[in-house]
py3Dmol code that shows the C-alpha trace and the ligand (Angstrom):
import py3Dmol

protein = """\
ATOM      1  CA  MET A   1       0.047  -0.088  -0.097  1.00  0.00           C
ATOM      2  CA  SER A   2       2.806   2.299   0.542  1.00  0.00           C
ATOM      3  CA  ASP A   3       3.587   2.662  -3.022  1.00  0.00           C
ATOM      4  CA  TYR A   4       0.410   4.874  -3.310  1.00  0.00           C
ATOM      5  CA  ILE A   5      -0.496   8.168  -2.224  1.00  0.00           C
ATOM      6  CA  VAL A   6      -3.970   9.117  -1.415  1.00  0.00           C
ATOM      7  CA  GLU A   7      -5.806  12.574  -1.340  1.00  0.00           C
ATOM      8  CA  PRO A   8      -4.737  14.465   1.824  1.00  0.00           C
ATOM      9  CA  LYS A   9      -6.651  14.282   5.098  1.00  0.00           C
ATOM     10  CA  SER A  10      -5.967  15.753   8.500  1.00  0.00           C
ATOM     11  CA  ARG A  11      -6.320  13.980  11.806  1.00  0.00           C
ATOM     12  CA  LYS A  12      -9.435  16.292  12.228  1.00  0.00           C
ATOM     13  CA  GLU A  13     -10.956  15.238   9.112  1.00  0.00           C
ATOM     14  CA  LEU A  14     -10.339  11.476   9.792  1.00  0.00           C
ATOM     15  CA  ARG A  15     -11.664  12.013  13.480  1.00  0.00           C
ATOM     16  CA  ASP A  16     -14.931  13.434  11.997  1.00  0.00           C
ATOM     17  CA  LEU A  17     -15.074  10.561   9.714  1.00  0.00           C
ATOM     18  CA  ALA A  18     -14.478   8.053  12.408  1.00  0.00           C
ATOM     19  CA  ASN A  19     -17.402   9.657  14.238  1.00  0.00           C
ATOM     20  CA  MET A  20     -19.347   9.624  11.415  1.00  0.00           C
ATOM     21  CA  LEU A  21     -19.072   5.974  11.107  1.00  0.00           C
ATOM     22  CA  ARG A  22     -19.641   5.460  14.817  1.00  0.00           C
ATOM     23  CA  LYS A  23     -23.024   7.409  14.401  1.00  0.00           C
ATOM     24  CA  PHE A  24     -23.967   5.515  11.260  1.00  0.00           C
ATOM     25  CA  LEU A  25     -23.396   2.294  13.335  1.00  0.00           C
ATOM     26  CA  GLY A  26     -25.322   3.739  16.428  1.00  0.00           C
ATOM     27  CA  LEU A  27     -21.962   3.394  18.384  1.00  0.00           C
ATOM     28  CA  GLU A  28     -21.378   7.074  18.853  1.00  0.00           C
ATOM     29  CA  ASN A  29     -21.267   6.596  22.877  1.00  0.00           C
ATOM     30  CA  GLU A  30     -19.813   3.152  23.016  1.00  0.00           C
ATOM     31  CA  LEU A  31     -16.464   3.379  24.824  1.00  0.00           C
ATOM     32  CA  ARG A  32     -15.378  -0.221  23.543  1.00  0.00           C
ATOM     33  CA  ILE A  33     -16.140  -1.002  19.829  1.00  0.00           C
ATOM     34  CA  PRO A  34     -17.294  -4.536  19.200  1.00  0.00           C
ATOM     35  CA  ILE A  35     -14.745  -4.752  16.224  1.00  0.00           C
ATOM     36  CA  VAL A  36     -15.042  -8.308  15.545  1.00  0.00           C
ATOM     37  CA  GLU A  37     -18.837  -8.250  15.562  1.00  0.00           C
ATOM     38  CA  LEU A  38     -18.602  -5.325  13.079  1.00  0.00           C
ATOM     39  CA  LEU A  39     -16.958  -7.486  10.438  1.00  0.00           C
ATOM     40  CA  ASP A  40     -20.389  -9.393  10.186  1.00  0.00           C
ATOM     41  CA  ILE A  41     -22.278  -6.367  10.297  1.00  0.00           C
ATOM     42  CA  PHE A  42     -20.281  -4.789   7.553  1.00  0.00           C
ATOM     43  CA  VAL A  43     -21.051  -7.719   5.379  1.00  0.00           C
ATOM     44  CA  ILE A  44     -24.736  -7.181   5.750  1.00  0.00           C
ATOM     45  CA  ILE A  45     -24.677  -3.545   5.262  1.00  0.00           C
ATOM     46  CA  PHE A  46     -22.229  -2.992   2.413  1.00  0.00           C
ATOM     47  CA  ASP A  47     -22.621  -5.104  -0.606  1.00  0.00           C
ATOM     48  CA  ASP A  48     -19.105  -5.403  -1.754  1.00  0.00           C
ATOM     49  CA  PHE A  49     -17.491  -6.107   1.788  1.00  0.00           C
ATOM     50  CA  ASN A  50     -16.278  -9.275   2.633  1.00  0.00           C
ATOM     51  CA  TYR A  51     -13.642 -10.819   4.996  1.00  0.00           C
ATOM     52  CA  GLU A  52     -11.797 -14.059   5.150  1.00  0.00           C
ATOM     53  CA  ILE A  53     -10.013 -15.600   7.814  1.00  0.00           C
ATOM     54  CA  VAL A  54      -6.841 -17.125   6.364  1.00  0.00           C
ATOM     55  CA  CYS A  55      -4.154 -19.616   7.789  1.00  0.00           C
ATOM     56  CA  ASP A  56      -1.237 -17.701   9.169  1.00  0.00           C
ATOM     57  CA  ASN A  57       1.197 -18.617   6.440  1.00  0.00           C
ATOM     58  CA  ALA A  58      -1.092 -17.344   3.557  1.00  0.00           C
ATOM     59  CA  LEU A  59       0.250 -13.805   4.359  1.00  0.00           C
ATOM     60  CA  PRO A  60       3.849 -12.717   4.853  1.00  0.00           C
ATOM     61  CA  LYS A  61       5.280 -12.805   8.335  1.00  0.00           C
ATOM     62  CA  THR A  62       5.123  -9.172   8.948  1.00  0.00           C
ATOM     63  CA  VAL A  63       1.577  -8.834   7.680  1.00  0.00           C
ATOM     64  CA  HIS A  64      -1.300  -9.297  10.062  1.00  0.00           C
ATOM     65  CA  ALA A  65      -4.184  -8.651   7.692  1.00  0.00           C
ATOM     66  CA  GLU A  66      -4.645  -7.188   4.375  1.00  0.00           C
ATOM     67  CA  THR A  67      -7.353  -5.396   2.371  1.00  0.00           C
ATOM     68  CA  ASP A  68      -7.864  -5.842  -1.322  1.00  0.00           C
ATOM     69  CA  ILE A  69      -9.581  -2.388  -2.158  1.00  0.00           C
ATOM     70  CA  ARG A  70     -10.695  -3.713  -5.659  1.00  0.00           C
ATOM     71  CA  SER A  71     -12.628  -6.553  -4.466  1.00  0.00           C
ATOM     72  CA  GLY A  72     -13.403  -5.088  -0.935  1.00  0.00           C
ATOM     73  CA  ASN A  73     -12.004  -8.290   0.611  1.00  0.00           C
ATOM     74  CA  ILE A  74     -10.145  -8.173   3.882  1.00  0.00           C
ATOM     75  CA  PHE A  75      -8.021 -11.096   4.820  1.00  0.00           C
ATOM     76  CA  ILE A  76      -7.198 -11.771   8.611  1.00  0.00           C
ATOM     77  CA  LYS A  77      -4.708 -14.220   9.689  1.00  0.00           C
ATOM     78  CA  GLU A  78      -6.330 -17.037  11.950  1.00  0.00           C
ATOM     79  CA  SER A  79      -4.050 -16.116  14.971  1.00  0.00           C
ATOM     80  CA  VAL A  80      -4.910 -12.441  14.773  1.00  0.00           C
ATOM     81  CA  PHE A  81      -8.548 -13.084  14.485  1.00  0.00           C
ATOM     82  CA  GLU A  82      -8.701 -15.488  17.505  1.00  0.00           C
ATOM     83  CA  ARG A  83      -6.746 -13.028  19.554  1.00  0.00           C
ATOM     84  CA  ALA A  84      -9.111 -10.186  18.493  1.00  0.00           C
ATOM     85  CA  CYS A  85     -12.115 -12.443  19.474  1.00  0.00           C
ATOM     86  CA  ASP A  86     -10.276 -12.761  23.122  1.00  0.00           C
ATOM     87  CA  GLY A  87     -10.316  -8.970  23.339  1.00  0.00           C
ATOM     88  CA  LYS A  88      -6.516  -8.428  22.596  1.00  0.00           C
ATOM     89  CA  GLY A  89      -6.151  -4.784  21.969  1.00  0.00           C
ATOM     90  CA  ARG A  90      -3.435  -5.120  19.279  1.00  0.00           C
ATOM     91  CA  ASP A  91      -5.355  -7.477  17.234  1.00  0.00           C
ATOM     92  CA  ARG A  92      -8.495  -5.532  17.582  1.00  0.00           C
ATOM     93  CA  MET A  93      -6.799  -2.575  16.317  1.00  0.00           C
ATOM     94  CA  THR A  94      -5.345  -4.548  13.298  1.00  0.00           C
ATOM     95  CA  ILE A  95      -9.128  -5.329  12.332  1.00  0.00           C
ATOM     96  CA  ALA A  96      -9.924  -1.568  12.805  1.00  0.00           C
ATOM     97  CA  HIS A  97      -6.978  -0.569  10.522  1.00  0.00           C
ATOM     98  CA  GLU A  98      -8.153  -2.821   7.864  1.00  0.00           C
ATOM     99  CA  ILE A  99     -11.740  -1.473   8.065  1.00  0.00           C
ATOM    100  CA  GLY A 100     -10.419   1.896   7.787  1.00  0.00           C
ATOM    101  CA  HIS A 101      -8.623   1.123   4.520  1.00  0.00           C
ATOM    102  CA  TYR A 102     -11.911  -0.437   3.219  1.00  0.00           C
ATOM    103  CA  PHE A 103     -14.182   2.456   4.676  1.00  0.00           C
ATOM    104  CA  MET A 104     -12.060   5.323   3.421  1.00  0.00           C
ATOM    105  CA  LEU A 105     -11.120   3.835  -0.216  1.00  0.00           C
ATOM    106  CA  CYS A 106     -14.123   1.805  -0.953  1.00  0.00           C
ATOM    107  CA  ILE A 107     -17.073   3.724   0.752  1.00  0.00           C
ATOM    108  CA  CYS A 108     -15.743   7.257   1.080  1.00  0.00           C
ATOM    109  CA  GLY A 109     -13.775   6.870  -2.298  1.00  0.00           C
ATOM    110  CA  PHE A 110     -10.566   8.794  -1.311  1.00  0.00           C
ATOM    111  CA  LYS A 111      -8.663   9.104  -4.469  1.00  0.00           C
ATOM    112  CA  LEU A 112      -5.656   6.751  -4.789  1.00  0.00           C
ATOM    113  CA  GLN A 113      -2.805   7.098  -6.973  1.00  0.00           C
ATOM    114  CA  ARG A 114       0.613   5.282  -7.561  1.00  0.00           C
ATOM    115  CA  ALA A 115       3.564   7.022  -6.037  1.00  0.00           C
ATOM    116  CA  PHE A 116       5.996   7.089  -8.954  1.00  0.00           C
ATOM    117  CA  ASN A 117       9.107   8.653  -8.278  1.00  0.00           C
ATOM    118  CA  ILE A 118       7.909  10.071  -5.020  1.00  0.00           C
ATOM    119  CA  LYS A 119      10.714   9.575  -2.499  1.00  0.00           C
ATOM    120  CA  GLU A 120       9.019  10.743   0.414  1.00  0.00           C
ATOM    121  CA  VAL A 121       5.137  10.623   1.022  1.00  0.00           C
ATOM    122  CA  PRO A 122       3.979  13.073   3.687  1.00  0.00           C
ATOM    123  CA  PRO A 123       2.032  11.216   6.420  1.00  0.00           C
ATOM    124  CA  TYR A 124      -1.322  13.044   5.772  1.00  0.00           C
ATOM    125  CA  LYS A 125      -0.964  11.568   2.096  1.00  0.00           C
ATOM    126  CA  ASP A 126       0.002   8.057   3.068  1.00  0.00           C
ATOM    127  CA  PRO A 127      -2.671   5.454   3.059  1.00  0.00           C
ATOM    128  CA  GLU A 128      -1.182   3.585   5.930  1.00  0.00           C
ATOM    129  CA  TRP A 129      -0.795   6.804   8.204  1.00  0.00           C
ATOM    130  CA  GLN A 130      -4.522   7.520   7.342  1.00  0.00           C
ATOM    131  CA  ALA A 131      -5.600   3.958   8.195  1.00  0.00           C
ATOM    132  CA  LYS A 132      -3.582   4.170  11.792  1.00  0.00           C
ATOM    133  CA  CYS A 133      -5.020   7.524  12.489  1.00  0.00           C
ATOM    134  CA  SER A 134      -8.706   6.622  11.752  1.00  0.00           C
ATOM    135  CA  ALA A 135      -8.360   3.144  13.455  1.00  0.00           C
ATOM    136  CA  GLY A 136      -7.103   5.008  16.552  1.00  0.00           C
ATOM    137  CA  GLU A 137      -9.825   7.618  16.348  1.00  0.00           C
ATOM    138  CA  PHE A 138     -12.616   5.114  15.868  1.00  0.00           C
ATOM    139  CA  MET A 139     -11.393   2.821  18.575  1.00  0.00           C
ATOM    140  CA  ALA A 140     -10.568   5.628  21.234  1.00  0.00           C
ATOM    141  CA  ALA A 141     -13.178   8.342  20.546  1.00  0.00           C
ATOM    142  CA  ARG A 142     -11.820  11.484  21.796  1.00  0.00           C
ATOM    143  CA  HIS A 143     -15.172  12.874  23.007  1.00  0.00           C
ATOM    144  CA  LEU A 144     -15.303   9.682  25.199  1.00  0.00           C
ATOM    145  CA  THR A 145     -11.852   9.564  26.607  1.00  0.00           C
ATOM    146  CA  GLU A 146     -11.512  13.200  27.664  1.00  0.00           C
ATOM    147  CA  GLY A 147      -9.733  13.190  30.998  1.00  0.00           C
ATOM    148  CA  MET A 148      -8.774   9.738  30.823  1.00  0.00           C
ATOM    149  CA  SER A 149      -5.063   8.190  31.477  1.00  0.00           C
ATOM    150  CA  PRO A 150      -3.616   6.357  28.852  1.00  0.00           C
ATOM    151  CA  ALA A 151      -4.041   3.156  30.944  1.00  0.00           C
ATOM    152  CA  GLU A 152      -7.770   4.142  31.133  1.00  0.00           C
ATOM    153  CA  ILE A 153      -8.004   4.367  27.630  1.00  0.00           C
ATOM    154  CA  ALA A 154      -6.494   1.054  27.002  1.00  0.00           C
ATOM    155  CA  ARG A 155      -8.638  -0.585  29.528  1.00  0.00           C
ATOM    156  CA  TYR A 156     -11.983   0.876  28.621  1.00  0.00           C
ATOM    157  CA  CYS A 157     -11.455   1.069  24.761  1.00  0.00           C
ATOM    158  CA  GLY A 158      -9.781  -2.293  24.532  1.00  0.00           C
ATOM    159  CA  ILE A 159      -6.655  -1.239  22.836  1.00  0.00           C
ATOM    160  CA  SER A 160      -3.006  -1.897  23.548  1.00  0.00           C
ATOM    161  CA  ARG A 161      -1.194   0.454  25.998  1.00  0.00           C
ATOM    162  CA  GLU A 162       0.982   1.557  23.191  1.00  0.00           C
ATOM    163  CA  ALA A 163      -2.006   2.701  20.928  1.00  0.00           C
ATOM    164  CA  ALA A 164      -3.683   4.415  23.998  1.00  0.00           C
ATOM    165  CA  LEU A 165      -0.560   6.298  24.701  1.00  0.00           C
ATOM    166  CA  TYR A 166      -0.466   7.543  20.941  1.00  0.00           C
ATOM    167  CA  GLN A 167      -4.136   8.523  20.957  1.00  0.00           C
ATOM    168  CA  PHE A 168      -3.622  10.388  24.376  1.00  0.00           C
ATOM    169  CA  LYS A 169      -0.709  12.364  22.723  1.00  0.00           C
ATOM    170  CA  HIS A 170      -2.751  13.007  19.602  1.00  0.00           C
ATOM    171  CA  ARG A 171      -6.042  14.390  21.110  1.00  0.00           C
ATOM    172  CA  ASN A 172      -5.661  17.744  19.529  1.00  0.00           C
TER     173      ASN A 172
END
"""
ligand_1 = """\
1
ZN
Zn -2.593 -0.973 6.290
"""
view = py3Dmol.view(width=600, height=400)
view.addModel(protein, "pdb")
view.setStyle({"model": 0}, {"cartoon": {"style": "trace"}})
view.addModel(ligand_1, "xyz")
view.setStyle({"model": 1}, {"stick": {}})
view.zoomTo()
view.show()
């Protein structure tokens, strides 16, 4: 995905988008997003959305999950899916990240182009940064985590301590 650039979006725009999705799903006041259950809900709501649990060696070692934006298919490693079902923050965030790719590119239609000859893609144009940012904003809603410590954000939102600290530092 990093061979591509996408139309620029700020954290503020991605936060608004994450909140719009929360509202659409009736989850605007839900501290802990039921991300695994959302996969099945997305299958019902969005015609072109699908997800597949694949065996761990079907994807490269460093890849936890992958989204094919042409088909709207999300592939999730079996081990990642199982840990997400068990409530592990990092794996829940992996699913949110892929849903972020799908939502921004397939539903919202952010324009994507190949980054030929572009040596450095600024974060706000990088689809990976955008997916990371929108997943964080979606999983730890700013309006619900106001005044919380990183440890509380991790606990109540069901995300990793690392991700909670990141959200804590990027609240503005
Ligand atoms: Zn990604």
